[in-house]
N, C-alpha and C positions, 0 to 999 in steps of 0.2 A: 504494500500500500504506500503510495507516495505521500508527501507532506501535506498537499492540498486535500487529498481524500481523508487523511487522518484528521485534519482540522475540521472538515465538514462533519465527519462521524462524531467527533468529540463535542462539537457545538450542538448537534442534534441530541446527543445523550444528555448534555447539560440542560438544554431547553426542555426536554422531557421531564427531568428531575425538578426543574423550576415549576412547570405546569402542575406536576403532582403536588408540590408544596402549596401552590396557590389554591388548588382544589381542596386539599386537606385542611387548610386553614379557613376555608369558606370566605376568602377575601373578595371584596367587591371588584369585579373585573371592569366596571365602568369607570374606575378611578386608577390613577397611576399607582404602581406598586413597586416598592423597593424592599430588598431583604437580603438575607444571608443564609446559605445552607452549606452543609459539608460538601466538599467538591466530589462529584461522582467520577471524576477523571483520575485524579491522583490519590484521592482518599486521605490526604494529609491536610490540605489547605481548606480555606473557607471561600466559597464562591459567592461573591457579592453580585447582585443583579438589580436591574431596574427594568420595569415593563411599562411602556407608554400605552395608555388606554385607547387613544384615538386610532392607532394603527397596529397595536399589539406587538410592536417591535421590542426586542429584548436586547440589552447589552449585558455583558458579564465579564468578570475578571476574577481569577483564582489568586489567593494570597501567596501561593507557591510560585516562586520565580520560574518562568518558562513553561508553566503548565498550560493555561488557557486564558485567552482574552479575545473578545469580539464585540463588534458594534454592527447592528443592522441599520 
């Protein structure tokens, strides 16, 4: 798997974990949401995220250097 494929796979895995967190907390999806969850990629860091309500784009960054960071 090349670097770009790995990044896409990791972002999708992280977005799935974020969506599960949002659903489990019964958060209002019509509002912007920010939070932190254990990183599903490295398992060591904390994944900070923000989800914008108007287009549902998510950005995220793991606290572990070099793990994962993206912006939609």
